N, C-alpha and C positions, 0 to 999 in steps of 0.2 A: 504493500499500500504507499502510496506517495502523496504527500499533503503539498499544495502549492498555495501561495498567497501572494497576490499582486498589489503592488501601490503606484503611486506616482501619476495617475491620471489627473484630468483637470481641464480647465477651459482656457484656450489660447486663441489669439487671432491668427490668421492666415500668415504663414511666413515665420511663425514662432516655433519654439522647441519645447519638448517634453521628454523625460527620460523615465521610462516604465522599470519597476523593479520586480522580480520574482524570487522569492526565498522558498526553496523546496526542501523537503525532509522526508525520511523514510528510504525504503529501498526502491531505487529508480528501476523501472521496468527494461529501459533501454537508455542508450547514452543520447538518444535524440530528445533535445529539448526545443520548443518552438513557441512563437507567438501567432495567435490567431486574432481575428477580429469579426465582428458582427454588428452590421448597421441595421436599423430597424426596418423591417419589410424585406431583408436580404438574407441570403445564405451565409453561413460561417465561412470565412476566407482565410487560407493560409498566408502569413505575411513573411515570416522568416524562420529559418531552422539552424540549428548549431549542434555540433557534436560535442558532448561533455568530455573535456580533457583533450579534444582534438583541435577545436577552435575553428573546424572546417565551417563554413557558413553557406546558406542559399537564401536568396530573396525573391519575392514576388516582383514581377516587372514593374508593378504599380508603386513600389516603394524603393526599388534599386537607386542607389545613389543619394537617398535622402535618409534612410533607416540604417542603423547598425545593431547588430545583435552581438552581445558578448556574454561570456560566462566566467565563473571563477568557482570550480568545484570544491576548492578549499573553504570557500564561504557558503557553498550551497546556493549560489546565486546566478541569477540570469537577468540580463538588462536589454531593454530596447530603447536606444537613443534615436528619437524622432526629430529630425530637422526640416525645415522648410515645410511644414505642415500645410495641408490643404483641406478646404472645408470637405472634400470627399473622403478624408482620412477619419471623419467622426464616425465614432463606432464604440462599442463595448471591446475591449481588448482582454484576451485571455492567454494565460501561460499554460503550456501542456507538456507533459511527458509522454512520449509515444511508446506504444506497446507492441509495436511490430518492428522488432529490431532487424535492420538489414543485414545481409550477409557480411557486406563490407562497409564500414562506416565511412561516410562523407556528408557534407551539408546537403549536397544534392540527393544522396540516397536517403538521408533522414526526411527531406522535403517530400520526395516523391513517393517513398514507401513506408516511411517510419511511424506515420500517424493513421489513425482510423477512428471510427466512431467511439471506440471504447478506450480513448486516451485518458489519463488522469489530467483533470482541469482544476484550474484555480476558480475563484469566484468571479473574477472579472474586475476591470477598472475602466471607468468611463472617460473617453477622450472626446471632447467637443472643440471644433475648430470653427471659428466664425469668419466671416469674409469681411 
């Protein structure tokens, strides 16, 4: 069982920045950690993935170049630095530990294979970007 707690959400104007934090505890199911988001009326969307201890990352095209995911396994922390925020980034953001470990770990493998419907999820933190 893994517990995840997000923090750092808030309201900013377009062009601003926020850093989301995720503290995890327990026995991780895999080395795949990620951030997802869900806007009202839309499906949950993968944003970024990272391999614990490996630092390999992968990003959705919509956030590439603006968001950075980092981890520190010694502190059991994962962060999502979000810069140049846009109104379309408004959503509830969730931290997740994937339960589908890929055969070979990489950010790409975690992003494409490492997560399913049965991930361990945090409770979410709201990000609102105004124009």
